[in-house]
C-alpha positions as CSV (number, residue, x, y, z in Angstrom):
1,X,2.4,8.2,-22.9
2,X,5.4,6.2,-21.6
3,X,5.3,2.4,-21.4
4,X,6.7,0.4,-18.6
5,X,6.7,-3.3,-17.7
6,X,6.5,-5.0,-14.3
7,X,5.3,-8.0,-12.4
8,X,2.5,-7.5,-9.9
9,X,0.0,-9.1,-7.5
10,X,-3.6,-7.9,-7.6
11,X,-4.4,-6.6,-4.1
12,X,-7.7,-5.0,-4.9
13,X,-10.2,-4.3,-7.7
14,X,-12.9,-1.8,-7.9
15,X,-15.4,-0.8,-10.6
16,X,-14.9,2.2,-12.8
17,X,-17.8,3.3,-15.0
18,X,-19.9,0.6,-16.7
19,X,-17.1,-1.7,-18.0
20,X,-13.7,-0.9,-16.5
21,X,-11.9,-1.8,-13.3
22,X,-9.2,-0.1,-11.3
23,X,-6.6,-2.6,-10.1
24,X,-4.4,-2.0,-7.1
25,X,-1.2,-3.9,-7.7
26,X,1.8,-4.7,-5.5
27,X,4.5,-4.6,-8.1
28,X,8.0,-5.9,-7.9
29,X,9.9,-2.7,-8.7
30,X,7.4,0.2,-8.1
31,X,5.6,-0.8,-4.9
32,X,1.9,-0.3,-4.8
33,X,0.4,1.1,-8.1
34,X,-3.1,1.7,-9.4
35,X,-4.0,1.0,-13.1
36,X,-7.2,1.1,-15.1
37,X,-8.1,-2.1,-16.9
38,X,-10.4,-1.0,-19.7
39,X,-13.4,-3.4,-20.3
40,X,-12.2,-5.8,-17.6
41,X,-15.8,-6.1,-16.2
42,X,-16.9,-7.7,-19.5
43,X,-16.5,-11.5,-19.4
44,X,-15.0,-11.8,-22.9
45,X,-12.6,-8.9,-22.5
46,X,-8.9,-9.9,-22.8
47,X,-8.1,-8.4,-19.4
48,X,-11.0,-9.9,-17.5
49,X,-9.2,-13.1,-16.4
50,X,-6.1,-11.2,-15.3
51,X,-8.2,-8.7,-13.3
52,X,-8.9,-11.2,-10.5
53,X,-7.9,-10.7,-6.9
54,X,-4.5,-12.3,-5.9
55,X,-3.5,-13.0,-9.5
56,X,0.3,-12.8,-10.2
57,X,0.8,-10.9,-13.5
58,X,3.4,-9.7,-15.9
59,X,2.0,-6.4,-17.1
60,X,2.6,-3.7,-19.7
61,X,1.4,-0.3,-18.6
62,X,0.9,3.1,-20.2
63,X,1.8,5.8,-17.8
64,X,-0.9,8.4,-17.8
65,X,-1.3,11.9,-16.3
66,X,-3.7,10.7,-13.6
67,X,-4.2,7.0,-13.7
68,X,-2.0,4.6,-15.6
69,X,-3.6,2.2,-18.0
70,X,-3.1,-1.6,-18.2
71,X,-2.3,-2.4,-21.8
72,X,-1.3,-6.1,-21.6
73,X,-1.4,-8.7,-18.8
74,X,0.0,-12.2,-18.8
75,X,-1.1,-14.4,-15.9
76,X,2.0,-16.1,-14.4
77,X,0.0,-17.7,-11.6
78,X,-3.7,-17.2,-11.0
79,X,-4.0,-18.6,-7.5
80,X,-7.4,-19.9,-8.5
81,X,-7.3,-22.5,-5.7
82,X,-7.3,-19.7,-3.2
83,X,-10.4,-18.1,-4.7
84,X,-12.2,-21.5,-4.9
85,X,-11.7,-22.0,-1.1
86,X,-13.8,-19.7,1.1
87,X,-11.5,-19.8,4.1
88,X,-8.3,-19.3,2.0
89,X,-10.0,-16.5,0.1
90,X,-10.9,-14.8,3.3
91,X,-7.3,-14.9,4.6
92,X,-5.9,-13.7,1.3
93,X,-8.5,-10.8,1.3
94,X,-7.4,-9.9,4.8
95,X,-3.7,-9.9,3.8
96,X,-4.4,-7.8,0.7
97,X,-6.5,-5.3,2.6
98,X,-4.0,-4.5,5.3
99,X,-1.2,-4.3,2.8
100,X,-3.2,-1.9,0.7
101,X,-4.0,0.2,3.8
102,X,-0.4,0.4,5.1
103,X,1.5,0.7,1.8
104,X,2.0,4.1,0.3
105,X,1.7,4.5,-3.5
106,X,4.8,4.0,-5.6
107,X,7.3,3.2,-2.8
108,X,9.5,0.3,-3.9
109,X,9.5,-2.7,-1.6
110,X,10.7,-5.7,-3.6
111,X,11.2,-7.8,-0.4
112,X,7.5,-7.4,0.5
113,X,6.5,-8.3,-3.1
114,X,8.5,-11.5,-3.0
115,X,7.3,-12.4,0.5
116,X,3.7,-11.8,-0.4
117,X,4.1,-14.1,-3.4
118,X,5.7,-16.7,-1.2
119,X,2.8,-16.3,1.3
120,X,0.1,-16.9,-1.3
121,X,2.0,-19.9,-2.6
122,X,2.0,-21.5,0.8
123,X,-1.6,-20.5,1.6
124,X,-2.7,-22.3,-1.6
125,X,-1.3,-25.6,-0.1
126,X,-2.1,-25.0,3.6
127,X,-4.8,-27.1,5.3
128,X,-5.2,-24.8,8.2
129,X,-3.9,-21.2,7.5
130,X,-4.3,-19.8,11.1
131,X,-0.6,-19.8,12.1
132,X,0.5,-19.1,8.6
133,X,-1.5,-15.9,8.8
134,X,0.1,-14.9,12.0
135,X,3.6,-15.4,10.5
136,X,2.6,-13.5,7.4
137,X,1.2,-10.6,9.4
138,X,4.4,-10.3,11.5
139,X,6.8,-10.5,8.6
140,X,4.8,-8.1,6.4
141,X,4.8,-5.6,9.3
142,X,8.6,-6.0,9.4
143,X,8.9,-5.3,5.6
144,X,6.6,-2.3,6.1
145,X,8.7,-0.9,9.0
146,X,5.9,-1.3,11.5
147,X,7.1,-4.4,13.4
148,X,6.0,-4.3,17.1
149,X,8.7,-4.4,19.7
150,X,9.2,-8.1,20.8
151,X,12.7,-8.1,22.3
152,X,12.4,-5.4,25.1
153,X,9.7,-3.4,26.8
154,X,8.3,-1.0,24.2
155,X,7.9,1.7,26.9
156,X,11.1,1.6,29.0
157,X,13.4,-0.6,27.1
158,X,13.9,-3.2,30.0
159,X,14.7,-6.7,28.9
160,X,11.8,-9.2,28.9
161,X,13.4,-12.0,30.8
162,X,10.3,-12.5,33.0
163,X,6.7,-12.8,32.1
164,X,5.6,-9.9,29.9
165,X,3.1,-7.4,31.3
166,X,1.0,-7.5,28.1
167,X,0.9,-6.2,24.6
168,X,0.1,-2.5,23.8
169,X,-0.8,-1.7,20.2
170,X,-0.6,2.1,21.0
171,X,2.6,1.6,22.9
172,X,4.3,-0.2,20.1
173,X,4.6,-3.8,21.4
174,X,5.2,-5.8,24.5
175,X,5.4,-4.1,27.9
176,X,7.2,-5.3,31.0
177,X,5.5,-5.9,34.3
178,X,6.6,-2.5,35.6
179,X,5.0,-0.6,32.7
180,X,1.8,-2.5,32.2
181,X,-0.1,-0.2,34.6
182,X,1.4,3.0,33.2
183,X,-0.6,3.1,30.0
184,X,-4.0,4.8,29.5
185,X,-5.4,1.7,27.8
186,X,-5.0,-1.6,29.5
187,X,-2.6,-3.8,27.5
188,X,-3.8,-7.1,26.0
189,X,-2.9,-10.3,27.7
190,X,0.3,-11.9,26.4
191,X,2.0,-14.7,28.2
192,X,5.7,-15.7,28.0
193,X,4.6,-18.6,25.7
194,X,2.7,-16.2,23.5
195,X,5.6,-13.9,23.1
196,X,7.9,-16.8,22.3
197,X,5.5,-18.0,19.6
198,X,5.5,-14.5,18.0
199,X,9.3,-14.5,18.0
200,X,9.4,-17.9,16.4
201,X,6.8,-17.0,13.8
202,X,8.8,-13.9,12.8
203,X,11.8,-16.0,11.7
204,X,10.3,-19.3,10.6
205,X,10.0,-20.7,7.1
206,X,6.4,-20.3,6.1
207,X,6.4,-23.8,4.7
208,X,7.2,-25.2,8.2
209,X,4.7,-23.0,10.0
210,X,1.7,-24.8,8.5
211,X,2.9,-28.1,10.1
212,X,3.1,-26.7,13.7
213,X,0.8,-27.8,16.4
214,X,0.0,-25.0,18.8
215,X,-2.7,-24.9,21.6
216,X,-5.8,-22.9,20.4
217,X,-5.6,-20.6,23.5
218,X,-2.1,-19.6,22.6
219,X,-3.0,-19.0,19.0
220,X,-5.9,-16.7,20.1
221,X,-3.5,-14.7,22.4
222,X,-1.2,-13.9,19.4
223,X,-4.2,-13.3,17.1
224,X,-5.7,-10.7,19.5
225,X,-2.4,-8.9,19.8
226,X,-1.6,-8.8,16.1
227,X,-5.2,-7.9,15.0
228,X,-5.3,-5.0,17.4
229,X,-1.9,-3.8,16.3
230,X,-2.8,-4.0,12.6
231,X,-6.0,-2.0,13.1
232,X,-4.2,0.6,15.2
233,X,-1.6,1.0,12.5
234,X,-4.2,1.1,9.8
235,X,-6.1,3.8,11.7
236,X,-9.4,2.2,10.6
237,X,-11.2,-1.2,10.9
238,X,-10.0,-3.8,8.4
239,X,-13.3,-4.7,6.8
240,X,-12.2,-8.2,5.6
241,X,-11.6,-9.2,9.2
242,X,-15.4,-9.3,9.8
243,X,-15.8,-11.6,6.8
244,X,-12.9,-13.8,7.9
245,X,-14.3,-14.2,11.4
246,X,-17.8,-15.0,10.1
247,X,-16.3,-17.8,8.0
248,X,-14.3,-19.2,10.8
249,X,-17.2,-19.2,13.2
250,X,-19.1,-21.8,11.2
């Protein structure tokens, strides 16, 4: 078997047999990979601490015929403060799930890896992660090649100088007032202020986003548009969203 080293962020873990785990990692130089961590479900196992969601690891991996095997794992940053906070854990779980759903296996995306690492770092410090999550979703979609159209009508290409006609997940983004009635499914409401907020979030430093004050109604507008778009692109419901919404409802 061949050995290779990488840095990776744990997106997902799932049990294998009685004592093992399969880890889904977003790696720096290989994209999304899956590895078996032998014995990681045993508390005293040397890989148990590393096999925690959101952990940032330096790993040594045996390349196998079917699944690769984790040989060594050094924790660079555990992001334990995220796992200890229910709201932050819910957001990180949501991020991890949609990245896992939209990322193909073994397709290098170093930019996305570094951005995800930055997002988790800011999330750990954020008092209110709502706008941070919207910024993360938009930028992650950009790295994945799925960014919705925000500069012109996604259907006809007209400029959006006036109030947009709405947001269409199936149509690929914002629609102009002429095209809003031309789609089979009614577009989601999106005001000019909501569109401007999405554009700002796309380019803003994540560290500054957590200091913004934005009306709750405007935040909901953008959340509804992006959530619908992510689920459309994922082609299935994102399960962690239900958990996130249940936590935020209290």
